[in-house]
C-alpha positions as CSV (number, residue, x, y, z in Angstrom):
1,X,0.0,-0.1,0.1
2,X,1.3,3.5,-1.0
3,X,1.1,6.7,0.9
4,X,1.7,10.1,-0.6
5,X,1.8,13.6,1.0
6,X,-0.1,16.1,-1.2
7,X,-0.4,19.9,-1.2
8,X,-3.4,21.1,-3.1
9,X,-3.2,24.9,-4.0
10,X,-6.6,26.6,-4.6
11,X,-7.4,29.7,-6.7
12,X,-9.9,32.4,-6.2
13,X,-12.6,30.5,-7.8
14,X,-12.0,27.1,-6.0
15,X,-11.1,28.0,-2.5
16,X,-13.8,27.7,0.2
17,X,-14.8,31.0,1.6
18,X,-14.0,29.8,5.1
19,X,-10.6,28.8,4.2
20,X,-10.1,32.1,2.3
21,X,-11.3,34.2,5.2
22,X,-9.1,32.4,7.7
23,X,-6.0,32.7,5.4
24,X,-6.4,36.2,5.0
25,X,-7.1,37.2,8.5
26,X,-4.7,38.0,11.1
27,X,-7.0,36.7,13.8
28,X,-5.9,32.8,13.3
29,X,-2.8,30.8,14.0
30,X,-3.9,27.4,12.9
31,X,-6.9,25.7,11.1
32,X,-7.3,22.0,10.5
33,X,-10.0,19.5,9.8
34,X,-9.5,16.5,12.1
35,X,-12.5,14.3,11.2
36,X,-15.0,14.3,8.1
37,X,-18.0,12.4,7.1
38,X,-18.0,12.0,3.1
39,X,-20.7,9.5,2.8
40,X,-23.7,11.8,2.3
41,X,-25.8,11.2,-0.8
42,X,-25.4,13.7,-3.8
43,X,-26.8,17.1,-3.0
44,X,-26.5,16.5,0.9
45,X,-24.2,18.5,3.0
46,X,-21.2,17.0,4.5
47,X,-19.9,17.1,8.1
48,X,-16.6,18.0,9.5
49,X,-15.0,18.7,12.7
50,X,-12.2,21.4,12.5
51,X,-9.6,22.4,15.0
52,X,-9.0,26.1,15.2
53,X,-6.5,28.3,17.1
54,X,-7.6,31.8,16.9
55,X,-10.6,34.3,17.7
56,X,-13.8,32.2,17.9
57,X,-16.1,35.3,17.7
58,X,-14.6,36.4,14.5
59,X,-14.7,32.9,13.1
60,X,-18.4,32.4,14.1
61,X,-19.4,35.8,12.6
62,X,-17.8,34.5,9.2
63,X,-19.6,31.3,9.3
64,X,-22.7,33.1,9.6
65,X,-22.0,35.2,6.5
66,X,-20.8,32.4,4.1
67,X,-24.3,31.0,3.1
68,X,-22.8,27.6,2.7
69,X,-23.1,26.3,6.2
70,X,-26.3,24.8,7.3
71,X,-25.3,24.0,10.9
72,X,-22.6,24.6,13.2
73,X,-21.4,24.2,16.9
74,X,-18.3,25.9,18.3
75,X,-16.6,24.2,21.5
76,X,-13.8,25.9,23.4
77,X,-10.6,23.9,24.0
78,X,-8.4,26.4,25.3
79,X,-7.6,30.1,25.7
80,X,-7.5,30.7,21.9
81,X,-8.3,27.3,20.5
82,X,-11.7,25.7,19.7
83,X,-13.4,22.9,17.8
84,X,-16.0,23.3,15.2
85,X,-18.6,20.8,14.1
86,X,-20.1,22.0,10.8
87,X,-22.5,20.9,8.2
88,X,-21.4,22.4,4.9
89,X,-23.4,22.6,1.7
90,X,-20.6,21.6,-0.9
91,X,-19.9,23.3,-4.1
92,X,-19.3,21.1,-7.1
93,X,-15.4,21.4,-6.9
94,X,-15.7,20.1,-3.4
95,X,-17.9,17.1,-4.2
96,X,-15.5,16.2,-7.2
97,X,-12.5,16.4,-4.8
98,X,-13.8,14.4,-2.1
99,X,-15.1,11.8,-4.4
100,X,-11.6,11.6,-6.1
101,X,-9.7,10.9,-2.7
102,X,-12.2,8.9,-1.1
103,X,-13.2,6.2,-3.6
104,X,-11.7,2.7,-4.2
105,X,-8.8,1.9,-1.9
106,X,-8.1,5.5,-0.8
107,X,-8.1,6.8,2.7
108,X,-7.2,10.6,3.3
109,X,-5.3,10.7,6.7
110,X,-6.5,13.6,9.1
111,X,-5.5,16.1,9.8
112,X,-6.0,18.3,6.7
113,X,-4.2,21.3,7.3
114,X,-5.5,24.6,5.8
115,X,-2.8,27.0,5.3
116,X,-2.6,30.8,4.9
117,X,-1.0,30.2,1.3
118,X,-4.3,28.9,0.0
119,X,-3.1,25.3,0.3
120,X,-4.4,22.2,1.9
121,X,-1.9,19.6,3.0
122,X,-2.8,15.9,3.9
123,X,-1.7,12.4,3.3
124,X,-3.4,9.6,1.2
125,X,-3.0,6.0,1.6
126,X,-4.2,3.4,-1.2
127,X,-3.2,1.5,-4.3
128,X,-0.8,3.2,-6.8
129,X,-3.5,3.1,-9.6
130,X,-6.3,4.6,-7.4
131,X,-3.9,7.3,-6.5
132,X,-2.9,8.0,-10.1
133,X,-6.7,8.1,-10.8
134,X,-7.4,10.7,-8.1
135,X,-4.6,13.1,-9.1
136,X,-5.7,13.1,-12.6
137,X,-9.3,14.0,-11.5
138,X,-8.3,17.1,-9.4
139,X,-10.6,19.8,-10.5
140,X,-9.3,22.8,-12.7
141,X,-8.3,25.6,-10.6
142,X,-6.5,23.5,-8.1
143,X,-2.8,23.0,-8.5
144,X,-1.4,19.7,-7.2
145,X,2.1,19.2,-5.7
146,X,3.1,15.7,-4.6
147,X,5.6,15.5,-1.8
148,X,7.1,12.3,-0.3
149,X,5.9,8.9,-1.9
150,X,6.6,5.6,-0.2
151,X,5.2,2.6,1.5
152,X,2.6,3.1,4.1
153,X,4.0,1.9,7.6
154,X,1.7,3.7,9.8
155,X,4.3,6.7,10.5
156,X,1.6,9.2,9.3
157,X,-0.4,8.4,12.1
158,X,2.2,9.9,14.6
159,X,2.8,13.0,12.5
160,X,-0.8,13.5,12.0
161,X,-1.4,13.7,15.7
162,X,0.8,16.7,16.0
163,X,-0.4,20.4,15.5
164,X,1.6,22.6,13.3
165,X,3.2,24.4,16.4
166,X,4.1,21.2,18.0
167,X,5.8,20.1,14.9
168,X,7.7,23.1,14.7
169,X,8.7,23.0,18.4
170,X,10.0,19.2,17.8
171,X,11.8,20.6,14.6
172,X,13.6,23.3,16.5
173,X,14.3,21.3,19.6
174,X,16.0,18.5,17.3
175,X,17.8,20.9,15.4
176,X,19.2,22.6,18.7
177,X,20.2,19.4,20.1
178,X,17.5,19.2,22.9
179,X,17.1,15.6,22.1
180,X,20.8,14.7,22.0
181,X,22.5,12.6,24.7
182,X,23.8,14.3,26.6
183,X,21.4,17.2,25.8
184,X,23.0,20.1,24.3
185,X,20.2,22.8,24.3
186,X,17.8,23.6,27.0
187,X,14.0,24.6,27.0
188,X,15.1,28.3,27.0
189,X,17.1,27.8,23.8
190,X,13.9,26.3,22.3
191,X,11.7,29.0,23.3
192,X,14.2,31.5,22.1
193,X,13.9,30.3,18.5
194,X,9.9,29.8,18.9
195,X,9.7,33.4,20.3
196,X,7.6,32.3,23.2
197,X,8.0,32.0,27.2
198,X,10.1,28.7,28.3
199,X,6.9,27.4,29.9
200,X,5.0,27.6,26.7
201,X,7.8,25.8,24.7
202,X,7.9,23.0,27.5
203,X,4.2,22.6,27.2
204,X,4.4,22.3,23.3
205,X,7.2,19.7,23.6
206,X,5.5,17.7,26.4
207,X,2.1,17.7,24.5
208,X,4.1,16.7,21.2
209,X,5.6,13.8,23.0
210,X,2.4,12.6,24.4
211,X,0.6,12.9,21.0
212,X,3.3,11.0,19.2
213,X,3.4,8.2,21.7
214,X,-0.3,7.8,21.8
215,X,-0.3,7.5,18.1
216,X,2.6,4.9,17.7
217,X,1.6,1.2,17.6
218,X,4.0,-0.1,20.2
C-alpha cells in the first residue's frame, strides 16, 4: 500500500470561503480538519470537525455570513483554541475533490491542514492506480504538488497527531540538540527560537511527545 503527501493549492474560484477568510485574516494561527463524514448522498451536506487556533467570535461571524453552512457548533478547548462541528453545503468542486480522494482503496489521513497560502496539505493511503486516478481527476483551478511517496508503514499516524506548532517545536528542539544525549540545548534555547516563554515551549514539547506516543503502535 502506497502513501503520498499532497499539497493542493486553490485559486480564487475554487477556494472555500472559510478557508480564504481564515487565510487572509490575522485572527488565526491554525486551521485543521480532524474528522469528516464524506458518505452523504448527492446534494446532501457534509459534516466536518475542525480544530482552530484563533478568535472564535471572528470565526463564528464569518460562518454566519458564508451562505454555505447549514449547521455548526463551536466548543472552546483552550484560551484561543476551539473545535467546530459544521455541516457544509458543498460546491461542485468540493464534491468532485472529495469523491476523487475517498473512492476505491483510498483513505485520506487526518488532519487536513488549511494554510494561509491557500493550500491544503494531507496524506493519502491506497493502491497506486487509485492514487494516480485521483490526481488526474483533481478539478481545474487546483494545483497539485506531490511530496513524499513511499510504502505506508503507519508513521503518518504519529505525524498527523501533532499540531503545526507542536511539529515546529519538535523540529527546533531536534535541530538545536535538545534531544541529544547528552542534551546540548535547553528549553530556554527552544523558546528563544520559537519566540515564546520557556513554559510555553515546554508545554508544546510535552504535548507533542504525548501525542506521538499515543499514536504509535507499540
